[in-house]
N, C-alpha and C positions, 0 to 999 in steps of 0.2 A: 504493500500500500504506500509506504513511504517512498519507495523507488518510483512508483507511478507518478506521485505528486511532484517529485523532484524533476522527473523527465518532462512533465507538463510545463513546469516553470521554465526549464531550459528551452523548450520549444517556443514558449512565449517570448523569452528574451531574444531568441534567434530572429523571430520575425520583426520584433521591435528594432533590433540592431540593423536590420535591412533598411528600415525607414530612417533611422538616425544617421546612417552613413550615406544614403542616397537622396540628394536633393531632388532628383527627377521623380522618385517614388513619392516624395512629399508633395510635389506639385500635382502629380496625378491624383493623390488622395484629396488634396484641397479641392480640385475641380470636381471629383466624384462626390465629395461631401456637399458641395453647392448644388449639384444636380438632385441629390436626394432631398435636400432641404426644399428646393423649389417644388418638387413633386408633392411632398407632404404639406407644404404651405397652401397649395391650391385647394386641397381637401380641407385643411384646417381653417382657411378663410371662409369657406362656405358654412362650416359648422359654427364659427363665431358670429357671422353676420346674421344668420337665420334667427338665432335666439335673441340677439340685440333688437331686431326689428319689431318683434311681437311680444317680447317679455313683459313690458309695461302694460300692453293692451290685454294680455292674458290675465295679469293680476287684477286689472281694473274689472274685467268681466267676472272673475271668480270672487273677488272681494267686494266689489260694488262701491268703491270710493276712490276719488282722485288722489287723496292725500297719501295713499299707500302704493301708488303706482311706481314709486322709486324703489320699492322693496326688492323686486326681482334683480335689478341691476346691482343693488347693494349686496344681495345674497350671493349671486354668482361671482361678483368681484371679491367678496369676502372669502368665498370658497377658493377662489383663485389665489388668494394670499397664502392660505395653508398649503395649497398645491405647489405654489412657486417655491416655498421653502423645502417641501418634500422632494420635488423634482430636482432642485438644485443640489440637495444633499445626496440623492441617489446618483445624479450625474457625476458628482465629485468622487463618489466611492466606486461606482461601477461603470461610469462612462455615459456619454450623451445618449447612446442607443437605448439603453435600458430606461433611463430617466424620462426621456421624451416619449417613448412608446407607452410607458405606464401612464403618463399624464393624459395623453390623447385617448387612450382606451377608457380611462376613468371618466373623462368628459362625455364620451359616447354613452356610457351607462347612465350618467346623469340625465342626458337628453331623453333616453328611453323612460326614465322615471318621471320626467315632466309630462310626457304623453300619457302615461298611466294615471298620473294625478288629475289630468284634465278629464280623462274618461270616468274616473271615480269621484270627481269633484272633491278630492282630498287636499285641503289647504296644507296640512302638515307634510304630506308627501311632496307637494309642490315645493315647499321651502327646503326640505332636505335634498331633493333632486337638483334644485338650482344651485345649492352649495357644491354638490358633486360636479355638476355641469361646468362650474367655474374652473375645474381642472383643465378643461380644454382651452379656455381663454389664457390661462397662465402658461400652458405649454406652447400655445401658438406664439406667444411673445418670446419665450425662452429659446425656441427653435432658432431665432435669429443669431444667438450666440454660437451655435454649432459651426457656422460658416467662418467665424473669426478665429477659431482655435489654431488653425494653421496659416492664418494670414499675417503678413507683416504690417508695420505701422502705416504704410501707404495704401493698404488694401482693406483695412478694417471697415471703414464706412461703406466702401463698395460692396463688401461681402454682406454687411447688414442690409444694404439697400436691395441686393438681389433677393435675399430671403423675403423682405417685406413686399417688394413689387410683385413677386409670384403669388402672394396672398390675395392680390387684387382680383385675380381671375375668379376665385371662389367667393371672395367678399362682395364683389359687385353683383354676381349672379344670385347670391343668397336672398337679399331683400327683394329682388325682382321676380323671385319664384314664390313669393308669399301667396299670391292668389292661386297659382297652380297647385302648390302644396296644400293650401286650404281646401280647394275643391277635391283633391285626391283624398285628403283626410276625411272630409264629409262623406265621400262615396264609400268609405269603409267603416263608417260609424264613429269616427273620431272628431271632436270639436275642431272647427276650422283653424282657430288660433294655435292649436297644438300641432298642426301640419308641418310648419317649418322646423319643429324640433325633431320630426322624423328625418328630415334632411340632415339636421345637425348630428344625429346619432350615427347615420351611415358615414357621413363625412369624417367625423372624428375617429371612428374605428378604422377607416381606411388609412387616415394619416398615421395612426399608431402602428398599423401593420407595415407601412412603408418604412418607418424608422426601424422597427424590429427586424425586418428581413434584409433591408438594403444597406443600413449604415454600418458596414464592415469594411475595413477595420475602423475602430472608433477613433475619431479625430482628437478627442480630448486625451485619451490614453496615450496616443502617439505624441501629442504636444507635451504632455507631462514627461514622457520618456526623454524627449529631445532636451527639454529644460533641465531635467535632472543630470543628464550627461554633460551638458555645458556647465552647470553649476559645479560639478565635481572636478572640472578641468580648468576653470577660469576663476581664480581667486579675486582678480581685479574686478570682475563683474559683481561678485558678491559684495565687495566694498562699495561699489557704486550704488547697488540696490539698497544697502544699509543707509547711505547718505540721502537717498531719495525717499525715505519712508514718510517724512512729513508731507512732501509734495504728493505722494501717492494717496495719502489719507484725504488730503484736500480734493484730489481728483475724484475719489470715490464719493465723497460728500457732494461735490458739485454735480457729478453725473447723475447721482441718485436724485438730487433736488430738482434738476431740470425735468427728469422723467416723471417724478411724483407730481409736480405742479401742473405739467401739461396734461397728465392723465386726469387729475382732479377737475380741472376746468372743462376739458373736453367731455368727460363723462356726465358732469352736472348739466351742461347745456343740452347735450345730445339726448339724454334720458327723457327730458321733458318736452322735447320738440314734437314727437308724435301726439302727445296729449294736447299740446298747444294747437297743433294743426287740427285735431279733432274738434276742438271748441270753435274753430272758425270754418267748419263744414268741409274740410278736406277729407277725401275718401282714402281707404286703405291702400289702394294702388298708388295714390299720390304720396302717401307716407313712405311707401316702399321706394318710390323714385327718389325722394329727397334723401333718405337714409342711404340709398345706393350710391348717390353722388358723394355723399359725405364719406362713406367708407372707401370709395374709389380715391378720394383726395387724401385719405389717410395712408394709402399704400401705393397708388399708381405713380406719384412723382418721386418715388424712392431712389430710382437710379440717378436722377438729376440731383436730388438732395445728397446722396452719398458722394457723388463727384464734388459737390460744393463743400461738403464737410471736410473732405480730404484736401481740397484745393485752397479754399479761403480760410479754413480753420473751424474748429469746434465752437469757439466762443461766438463768432459772428453769426453762425447759424442758430445758436441758442438764443441770441438776441432777436433774430428774425422770428423765432418761434413765439416769443413773448408779444411782439408787435402784431403778428398775424392773429393770434388769439384775441388780442384786444379789439382788432378790427372786426373779427367775427362776432364778438359779443355786442359791440355797438350796433352793427348792422342788424343782427337778430332782434335787438331791442327797439331800434328806431324805425325799421322798415315796416311797411304795411303787412299785417299778419295774414291777409288773404292773398298775398302775391306769392305765387310759386317761384317766380324768378328770384325774388329777394331771399326767400327761404333757402333755395338751392345755393345761391352765392354765399350766404352766411354759413351754411353747413359745410360747404366746400372749404371756405377759409378756416373753419374750425378743424376740419380734418387735416388741412395743410399745416396749420400751426402745430398740431400734435405730431405730424410726421417730422417736421423740422426738429422738434424737441426730443422725440424718441431716438432718432438716428444720431444727432449730435450728443445727446446724453449717454447713449450706449457706447459710442466711440470714446468718450471721455472716461467712462467706467472701465472699458477694456484696456485703454492706455495705462490705467493705474493699478492693474491687477496682473498676477503671474499665474501660470497654469497650476501651481501647487495649491492654490486656494480660489481660483477664478470661478468655478461653477458654484461653489458654496456662497461666495460673495455675491455673485449675480442672482442666485436664488433669494438671498436675503434682501437685496435691493428690490427685486420684483415683488417681494412681500409688501414693501412700502408702496410700490406702484399700485398693487391690487387694493390695498387698504385705502389709498387715496381715492381710487375709483369707487370703492364701496361707500366711502364717506360722501363723495360727490353725488353718487346716485341716490343715497339714502336721504340726504338733506334737501335734494333738489325739489322733490315733491312737497315737502313741508314748506320750503321757501315760497314756491309758487302758490300753494294753498293759502298762505298768510299774506302774500304780497302779489307778485305777478311774474310772468315769464320774462318780461323786459328787465325787471329788477335783478333776477337771477343772471341774465345774460351780461348786463353791465358789470355786476359785481364780479362775475367770473373773469371777464376780460381784464378788469383792473388788477385782480389778484395775480394774473399771469406775469405781471411786470416785476414781481419779486425775483424772477429768474435773473434779471440783469445784474443787480448788486451781488448776488451769490457768485455768478460766473466771474465778475470783475474781482471779487475778493480772492477767489481761487487762482486767478492769474493763469488760466488753463493753457492757452497757446504760448504765452510768454515763457512760462516755466517749462513747458514741454521742449521749447527750442533751446533754452539755456542749460537745462539739466540733462537733456537728451535721454529721456526715459524711454527706452526701447524694449518694453517687456517681450513682445513676440519675436524680437530678434533672438531672445534666449528661449523662446517657446515655439517659434515658427520655423518653417523649413529652410529659410534662406535669408539673406540680408535684405535690407530695405531697398537696395539698388536693383534687385531683380523684379521682374514683372511678368505676368502671364495672364 
């Protein structure tokens, strides 16, 4: 038995050594990982968008009160907080493949539970299922990190953007299939508003299977092996990393803050938009159209955003996120509520501001972490992102019930400006240039001079 285990470890070390020694194999794995992430994110985006579109409306229908319509968003984002921590820890211990597959499969089971709760009119089951369904949302976000494990400092934002833009295909299709899935659900005896959760269940399960079957070798395991090898042979790098600890901590805090704030503002305004539209006579297909444009703006511009984050800097794009979210809030508040054009533009700006914040914040976070603790740190930060979304979704209904949608939108837009002083305090791009913190050069497959 002992000999078998020893032989297994030796074999594992042998294939890892192949990747440590060969930059060509590292490049091939980097490209393969991106392709797997793209495929999974197409399915994951559909699962995410379907639930977001009708979650508030389903709660309104089952609970019969506008003031509780923010509860579904709060629950599945709260559930995503716990899932983010768990997926991050699982990924750190066992690799991205196992952690991401677990998260998506759990999200699929949660979506099935939502459908059953609608059939049985069980509020308790609805709440529990929405918590579990949130695992899919957390995993959909954490999948963006998989592409960065073997990327160098000039490729990180690009890798993040490729993962996010691929989400667009499913994310845009999901809301626009609301009517189709509603009709299908009705035809088989399921309430129409539960129909999109059928789509979410299938999509999340397929995304999980893609990771489980295709993400081999695991990019995080390879990145850690490369990093450990370089740490053992490069004492000077260890000294440099020790000197950069303070800067790294500021980077983690700044990256987390950018993502947390953008998530809070976006979720709060987005959650109440379908309810706001319903009060002004907009139909379900119009709600789906507006949310579809919104989610498209969250993900579709990612390739351009990734290029800009790598080209003009993390800080400038974080600033752009704050300003864009402010513009979205002001337009949503001051524009005519019965105008589809105004609502579409406002929600597009809301999605775009979130996109700027998530990609720039993620790049800042990855810059400030090393493979030895990266997945665990990313999972912990994503807990904060999920909790901020839960808070935003939870209080949005209460704010609108006691004041108005315009008050919520203006307050959210103004709050996003907090991003600017935090990023200035952290000195992100200035410190990155002066200190030359190059974490994936000790974790990635090649120097920052290479490209592919």
